[in-house]
C-alpha positions in Angstrom: -17.4 58.9 0.8 -14.3 58.9 2.9 -13.3 56.3 5.4 -13.7 58.8 8.1 -17.1 59.9 6.9 -18.3 56.1 6.4 -17.0 55.5 9.9 -19.1 58.3 11.3 -22.1 57.2 9.5 -21.6 53.9 10.7 -21.3 54.8 14.1 -24.3 56.8 14.2 -26.4 54.4 12.3 -25.0 51.3 14.3 -25.9 53.0 17.7 -29.6 53.9 16.7 -30.1 50.6 15.2 -28.6 48.7 17.8 -30.7 50.5 20.4 -33.9 49.8 18.7 -32.8 45.9 17.8 -31.5 45.3 21.5 -34.4 46.9 23.0 -36.3 43.4 22.2 -34.0 41.5 24.5 -33.7 41.4 28.2 -29.7 41.7 27.5 -30.5 45.1 26.2 -32.1 46.3 29.1 -28.9 45.9 31.0 -27.1 49.2 32.0 -24.2 47.9 29.8 -26.1 48.3 26.5 -28.3 51.5 27.7 -25.3 53.5 28.4 -23.9 55.7 25.5 -20.3 55.1 24.8 -17.8 57.7 26.6 -15.2 57.1 23.9 -15.4 57.4 20.2 -15.5 54.2 18.7 -15.3 52.8 15.3 -16.8 49.4 15.9 -18.6 47.3 18.5 -18.0 43.8 19.7 -20.9 41.9 21.5 -20.1 38.5 23.1 -23.1 36.4 24.1 -22.1 33.7 26.6 -25.8 32.5 26.8 -25.7 31.2 23.3 -22.8 28.7 23.0 -22.1 27.3 19.5 -20.0 24.2 20.4 -16.8 23.0 21.9 -13.9 24.1 19.9 -12.0 20.8 19.1 -8.2 21.1 19.3 -7.8 19.2 16.1 -9.0 22.3 14.1 -5.6 23.4 14.5 -4.1 20.1 12.8 -1.3 20.0 10.5 -0.4 18.2 7.3 2.9 16.8 5.8 3.2 15.4 2.5 6.1 13.8 0.4 6.4 17.0 -1.6 9.3 19.0 -2.5 11.1 19.7 1.1 8.5 19.1 3.1 9.6 15.5 4.5 13.3 15.6 3.5 15.0 18.6 4.7 12.0 19.8 6.5 10.9 16.8 8.7 13.7 14.5 8.2 17.3 15.0 8.1 18.6 11.7 9.1 20.0 10.0 12.1 23.7 10.7 10.9 22.9 14.4 10.0 24.9 17.2 11.8 21.7 19.0 12.1 20.3 18.5 15.5 17.7 15.6 15.5 15.7 13.2 17.2 16.0 9.8 15.6 16.6 11.4 12.2 13.5 14.0 12.7 14.8 17.6 12.7 14.9 18.7 16.6 13.5 22.3 15.7 10.5 21.0 13.9 9.5 19.0 16.9 10.4 21.7 19.6 8.2 24.2 17.4 5.1 21.7 17.1 5.3 21.1 20.6 5.5 24.7 21.7 2.1 25.0 19.8 0.7 21.6 21.2 -0.1 20.4 17.6 -2.9 17.9 17.8 -3.1 15.7 15.0 -0.9 15.5 11.8 -1.9 14.1 8.4 0.4 12.1 6.3 1.4 10.8 3.5 -0.6 12.8 1.4 -2.3 14.5 -0.4 -1.9 13.4 -4.0 1.2 11.5 -2.8 -1.0 9.0 -1.0 -2.9 8.4 -3.9 0.1 6.2 -5.4 1.7 5.3 -2.0 2.2 1.6 -0.9 2.6 1.7 2.9 4.5 -1.5 2.8 7.5 0.5 1.1 8.3 2.5 4.1 8.9 0.0 6.7 11.7 -2.5 7.5 15.3 -1.6 7.2 15.8 1.7 5.5 18.8 0.2 3.4 16.3 -2.3 2.0 13.4 0.1 1.1 12.6 0.6 -2.6 12.8 4.0 -4.4 9.8 4.7 -6.2 8.7 7.2 -8.7 6.1 9.4 -6.9 3.7 12.1 -7.5 4.7 15.6 -7.8 7.6 14.6 -10.5 9.9 13.4 -8.0 11.3 9.9 -6.8 10.9 9.2 -3.1 13.6 7.2 -1.4 11.0 5.8 1.3 13.6 6.9 4.1 10.9 8.3 5.8 7.9 6.0 6.2 5.3 4.7 8.7 7.4 4.0 11.6 9.2 7.2 10.9 6.0 9.1 11.0 4.8 7.5 14.3 8.0 8.3 15.9 7.2 12.0 14.8 3.9 12.0 16.4 5.1 10.6 19.7 7.9 13.2 19.8 5.5 16.0 19.3 2.5 14.4 21.2 0.2 14.5 18.3 -2.4 11.9 16.9 -1.6 10.6 13.6 -4.2 10.7 10.8 -3.4 8.4 7.9 -4.6 8.8 4.3 -5.0 5.4 2.6 -4.5 4.8 -1.0 -7.9 4.1 -2.8 -6.9 4.9 -6.3 -4.1 2.1 -6.9 -4.4 -0.3 -3.9 -7.1 -2.8 -3.3 -9.5 -3.0 -0.4 -7.2 -5.7 1.3 -4.3 -3.4 1.4 -6.3 -0.8 3.3 -7.8 -3.1 5.8 -4.1 -4.7 6.5 -2.8 -1.3 6.7 -5.2 -0.8 9.8 -4.3 -4.5 10.8 -0.4 -3.5 10.8 -0.9 -0.4 12.9 -3.4 -1.6 15.4 -3.2 -5.3 15.9 -1.8 -6.1 19.4 1.5 -8.1 19.5 0.6 -10.4 22.4 -0.5 -14.0 21.9 -4.5 -14.0 21.3 -6.6 -16.9 22.0 -7.9 -18.4 18.5 -10.7 -20.6 19.8 -11.3 -24.6 20.7 -8.5 -26.6 19.1 -6.2 -23.8 18.2 -2.9 -22.6 19.6 -2.7 -19.2 20.8 -0.8 -17.0 18.4 0.4 -13.5 17.6 -1.0 -11.7 14.6 1.5 -11.8 11.7 1.2 -8.2 10.8 1.6 -7.1 14.4 4.8 -9.5 14.7 6.3 -7.9 11.7 5.6 -4.5 13.3 7.3 -5.6 16.2 10.2 -6.6 14.2 10.4 -3.4 12.8 10.9 -1.6 16.0 7.2 -1.2 17.3 6.1 -4.0 19.4 3.2 -2.0 20.9 0.2 -1.1 18.4 0.2 2.4 17.0 -3.5 2.8 18.0 -4.2 5.0 14.8 -7.9 6.2 15.0 -8.0 8.8 12.1 -8.3 7.1 8.5 -8.8 9.1 5.5 -10.6 6.9 2.9 -8.8 8.2 -0.4 -7.7 11.7 -1.1 -9.3 14.0 -3.6 -11.0 11.2 -5.5 -12.6 13.9 -7.6 -9.1 14.7 -9.1 -5.7 13.0 -8.6 -7.6 10.3 -6.6 -9.0 8.7 -9.5 -11.3 11.4 -11.3 -14.4 9.4 -10.1 -17.8 10.6 -9.9 -19.7 11.0 -6.4 -21.6 7.7 -7.0 -18.3 5.9 -7.9 -16.3 7.1 -4.9 -19.5 6.2 -2.5 -19.4 2.7 -3.9 -15.6 2.5 -3.2 -15.8 3.8 0.2 -18.6 1.3 1.0 -16.4 -1.6 -0.7 -13.0 -0.4 1.4 -15.0 0.2 4.8 -17.5 -2.7 4.9 -15.1 -4.6 7.1 -12.2 -3.2 8.9 -10.5 -5.1 11.9 -11.4 -3.9 15.4 -9.2 -4.8 18.6 -10.0 -4.8 22.2 -9.0 -1.6 24.0 -8.2 0.4 20.8 -9.6 3.9 20.2 -12.6 3.7 18.1 -12.0 4.3 14.3 -12.8 7.6 12.8 -13.1 7.2 9.1 -13.0 10.4 6.9 -14.6 10.2 3.5 -13.4 12.3 0.6 -15.3 15.3 0.3 -15.7 18.3 -2.0 -13.2 20.6 -3.9 -13.9 23.9 -2.5 -17.6 25.1 -2.7 -18.9 22.1 -5.0 -21.7 21.1 -2.8 -22.8 19.1 -5.7 -20.2 16.5 -5.0 -20.8 16.4 -1.1 -24.7 15.9 -1.3 -23.9 13.2 -4.0 -21.5 11.0 -2.2 -23.5 11.4 1.2 -26.6 10.1 -0.6 -24.9 7.4 -2.3 -23.3 6.1 0.7 -26.8 4.6 1.6 -26.8 5.4 5.2 -23.3 4.9 5.8 -22.0 7.7 8.2 -18.4 8.5 8.3 -17.1 10.3 11.2 -15.8 13.2 8.9 -16.1 14.7 5.4 -13.0 16.4 4.0 -12.9 19.5 2.1 -10.1 21.3 0.4 -9.7 25.0 -0.3 -6.7 27.1 -1.2 -6.7 30.9 -1.5 -4.7 32.6 -4.0 -4.2 35.6 -6.0 -6.2 35.6 -9.1 -6.0 39.0 -10.5 -4.7 38.2 -14.0 -7.3 35.1 -15.4 -6.6 32.6 -12.5 -2.9 33.1 -12.6 -1.6 32.4 -8.8 -0.3 35.6 -7.3 2.9 36.3 -5.7 4.1 35.7 -2.1 5.8 38.7 -1.9 4.9 41.0 -4.7 1.2 42.4 -4.2 -0.5 45.7 -4.1 -3.3 46.9 -1.9 -6.1 45.5 -3.9 -4.5 42.2 -4.4 -4.0 42.2 -0.4 -7.6 42.9 0.2 -8.7 40.4 -2.5 -6.6 37.3 -1.1 -8.3 38.1 2.4 -11.6 38.4 0.9 -11.3 35.1 -0.9 -10.2 33.2 2.3 -13.2 34.8 4.0 -15.3 32.6 1.6 -14.4 29.8 3.7 -17.5 30.6 5.9 -19.7 30.0 2.8 -17.9 26.7 2.1 -18.5 25.3 5.5 -22.3 26.4 5.6 -22.9 24.9 2.0 -20.9 21.7 2.8 -23.1 21.4 6.1 -26.3 21.9 4.2 -25.3 19.4 1.6 -24.5 17.0 4.1 -27.9 17.5 5.7 -29.7 16.2 2.9 -29.1 12.6 3.6 -27.5 13.0 7.0 -30.5 14.9 8.7 -29.1 14.4 12.3 -25.7 15.9 11.2 -23.7 13.0 12.5 -21.0 13.6 10.0 -18.9 16.5 10.7 -16.5 18.8 8.4 -12.7 17.9 8.1 -11.0 20.9 6.3 -7.7 18.8 5.9 -6.4 21.0 3.3 -6.5 24.9 3.6 -4.0 27.7 3.2 -2.6 30.2 0.6 -1.3 29.1 -2.5 1.0 31.5 -4.6 3.5 31.2 -7.6 7.0 30.0 -7.4 8.7 33.4 -7.3 9.7 32.7 -3.5 10.7 29.3 -3.8 13.5 28.4 -1.5 15.4 26.1 -4.0 14.9 24.2 -7.2 14.1 21.0 -5.2 11.4 22.9 -2.9 8.4 22.3 -5.2 5.5 24.4 -3.8 7.5 26.2 -1.3 6.7 29.9 -0.7 7.2 32.9 1.6 4.6 33.8 4.3 4.1 37.2 5.2 1.8 39.3 7.6 -0.7 39.1 4.9 -0.5 35.1 5.3 -0.8 35.6 9.1 -4.1 37.6 8.9 -5.4 35.0 6.4 -4.6 32.1 8.9 -6.4 34.4 11.7 -9.5 34.9 9.7 -9.5 31.1 8.7 -9.3 30.0 12.1 -11.9 32.4 13.4 -14.2 31.0 10.8 -13.5 27.5 12.0 -14.2 28.3 15.7 -17.5 30.1 14.7 -18.6 26.9 13.2 -17.5 24.8 16.0 -20.6 22.8 15.9 -19.9 21.8 12.5 -16.1 21.2 12.5 -14.3 18.0 13.4 -10.8 18.8 12.3 -8.9 21.1 10.0 -5.1 20.8 8.6 -3.2 23.4 7.4 -1.3 22.8 4.1 1.6 22.4 5.0 3.2 22.8 8.0 6.9 23.2 6.7 8.5 24.0 3.4 5.3 24.2 1.4 2.2 26.7 0.7 0.9 28.0 4.1 4.1 27.0 6.0 4.3 27.6 9.9 8.1 26.9 9.3 10.8 27.1 6.8 14.1 25.1 6.8 16.9 24.5 4.2 20.0 22.4 5.6 21.0 23.7 9.2 19.0 27.1 8.5 15.3 27.4 10.1 12.8 30.0 11.2 9.1 30.2 11.9 6.7 32.4 9.9 4.3 34.9 10.9 1.6 32.0 10.5 3.2 30.1 13.5 2.6 33.0 15.7 -1.0 33.2 14.8 -1.5 29.4 15.9 0.6 30.1 19.1 -1.9 33.1 19.9 -5.1 31.2 19.3 -3.9 28.3 21.5 -6.2 29.7 24.6 -9.3 28.6 22.3 -8.6 25.2 22.2 -11.1 23.2 24.1 -13.2 26.4 24.8 -16.8 27.0 24.0 -17.2 29.0 21.2 -19.6 32.0 21.8 -22.0 33.8 19.4 -20.0 36.9 18.7 -21.2 40.1 16.7 -18.8 42.4 15.0 -20.0 45.6 13.6 -17.5 47.7 11.6 -17.3 49.3 8.3 -16.4 46.8 5.5 -13.6 47.1 2.9 -14.6 47.0 -0.8 -12.9 44.1 -2.6 -12.3 46.1 -6.0 -10.6 42.7 -8.0 -13.9 40.9 -7.3 -15.9 43.3 -9.7 -14.0 41.8 -12.7 -13.0 38.4 -11.7 -13.9 35.1 -10.1 -12.3 32.9 -7.7 -11.5 28.9 -7.6 -10.7 26.1 -5.4 -8.3 23.5 -7.2 -10.6 23.3 -10.2 -13.7 24.8 -12.0 -16.1 22.4 -10.2 -14.9 23.7 -6.6 -15.1 27.4 -7.9 -17.0 30.2 -6.2 -17.8 33.8 -6.7 -15.4 36.2 -5.3 -16.6 37.8 -2.3 -17.0 41.6 -3.2 -16.3 43.0 0.3 -14.3 42.1 3.1 -15.4 42.6 6.9 -13.6 45.5 8.6 -13.3 43.6 11.8 -13.7 40.0 12.4 -12.9 37.2 14.8 -14.2 34.6 17.4 -14.7 34.3 21.1 -14.4 31.4 23.5 -14.8 30.4 27.0 -13.2 28.2 29.6 -14.1 28.6 33.1 -13.7 32.0 34.1 -11.3 32.9 30.9 -12.7 34.5 27.9 -10.5 34.4 24.7 -11.2 36.9 22.1 -9.3 37.0 18.7 -9.8 39.7 16.4 -8.2 40.4 13.0 -8.2 43.9 11.6 -7.4 43.9 7.9 -7.2 47.7 7.2 -4.0 48.3 5.8 -3.5 51.8 7.4 -6.5 52.4 9.7 -6.8 51.4 13.4 -10.0 50.5 14.4 -11.4 51.4 18.0 -13.9 48.9 19.2 -16.0 49.0 22.3 -16.2 45.1 23.5 -19.1 44.1 25.8 -19.9 40.6 27.2 -23.7 40.0 28.2 -24.4 39.5 31.5 -20.9 39.2 32.8 -18.4 41.5 34.6 -15.0 41.8 33.2 -12.0 41.6 36.0 -8.9 42.0 34.0 -7.6 41.6 30.5 -4.2 41.4 28.6 -3.4 41.0 25.2 -1.0 39.9 22.5 -0.7 41.5 18.8 1.0 40.4 15.8 1.4 43.4 13.4 3.9 45.3 11.0 4.0 48.8 9.5 4.8 46.8 6.2 2.3 43.8 5.2 5.0 42.2 3.1 7.1 41.8 6.3 8.2 38.1 6.7 10.8 36.1 8.5 13.9 34.6 6.8 17.0 32.7 7.8 18.9 35.7 8.1 16.2 37.8 9.8 14.2 35.0 12.1 12.4 37.4 14.5 11.6 40.1 11.8 7.8 39.4 12.5 6.9 38.4 16.1 4.3 39.1 18.8 4.3 42.1 21.1 2.1 42.7 24.1 -1.1 44.5 23.2 -2.0 47.7 25.2 -5.1 47.1 27.0 -7.4 49.3 28.8 -8.9 49.0 32.0 -12.4 46.9 31.7 -15.5 49.0 33.2 -18.1 46.6 34.5 -18.9 44.5 31.3 -17.3 46.7 28.8 -13.8 47.2 27.3 -12.6 49.6 24.9 -9.6 48.4 22.8 -7.8 49.7 19.2 -6.7 47.2 17.1 -3.9 48.4 15.1 -3.7 48.4 11.2 -3.2 44.8 9.6 -3.2 43.0 12.9 -4.2 39.8 14.7 -4.9 40.2 18.3 -5.8 38.1 21.2 -7.3 39.3 24.2 -7.5 37.4 27.3 -10.2 38.5 29.7 -11.1 37.2 33.0 -14.8 37.2 33.9 -16.2 37.7 37.6 
């Protein structure tokens, strides 16, 4: 059946079935849903303000910077004596770009790097800090340490999220890490017969340049303990979590500590269920999960960031869309012991992971180019997070600069943003909004590669079956006051999709839009062409009552801002 025929069939069958299904609801009896569309449409988008899902936490737009390749050194940190514009050694372009998207939270120092990192190595005078053998077959000079990271967060206006070393440091070092960061540096009354004193670690922090406490509230208790964090079993890790968190210092006036336990690799619900049960009633703030998407056409070999055909394009996006299943499965696994669902999901590593054919240079391990395909992948993923706003506490794209699914690339004095940056900026209107149930009806796209291969997360334990089809139109909607934000991804390579958009029980006063699209999905920004891919205003029609007809270009990410009466 041709695409045109499929669309005609979908249009006719959808209108018929929708009329029957919606007749049972009061919403369907409104004039909006009774009228036939005056314009030929390929899809329908129905938004239900009366069915809120939850508040979209700004933290789902979080970031991750690890001591890996060129992420920290040359990406974030250029040094105070560098000719590159910097703020206390931090690349100014990095700060400005992160401020532009109001980056809410940054995870550091890893990743796997954190599993062998001693936070004490990164404090004190830089010329006296040790050089250590580190993860990712590289040494680390520790020029960028805890205080430099906190300065980065302050300059951006982001909250810090620190990953603790549970594999190689004892529990004492973890609680002293908390103490160093959060203890007040003012004298504290110690009790009868004891003179008032200043906490020794707080005094050390003040000597190192930060008299005021950092007040860090997000703490990762280990990283990938099923792998580089110690190859532990769920029960072993649960025991470590209990030991490391049974007592942590608390200080008057500080923010409540939000502890994040190490969750699964991909869709390994067995791990998640095993840990939450073995915690014996302890309830972390969040449960981290990691899922990377990569081309997998040739027996699990990672695909190319730049060289891909149509089938590989659809396959990668279909694999990204399985994030929906991972969140649902993780939520169910957590609920086996946490019946009240107090523990939320933290997807603190996600993004596309390809081969090294587009690496910036020999020392830029895991750097890769980012194309329009990756912009669509980011849109699909962020929309999934928003549709699960009741389950998601945080997410951190891996990684922010010079690594995997980057928003920025930098080498020396050269700098550019990637198409994914533009998606993050386009979606800012969702931050803090109320996620609304939204239905998309559109022709799906067959994932031809899924018929013969399987997909993995980071290892076989986290593997999931490939999605055999990709939604022909997907997105999410949120409401703040009288402003409704609708984001939509059209993954069709060559077909525009015209959709009728309707909001239940609300009238539309006006609509504006922004779109990211290019005729060639291989299009990307590089240092010579930093604006090759950028956003442009979307042509929006005039709303009629509670509906709007809009055409979404091929291979596009669109955000519509609708003012409701």
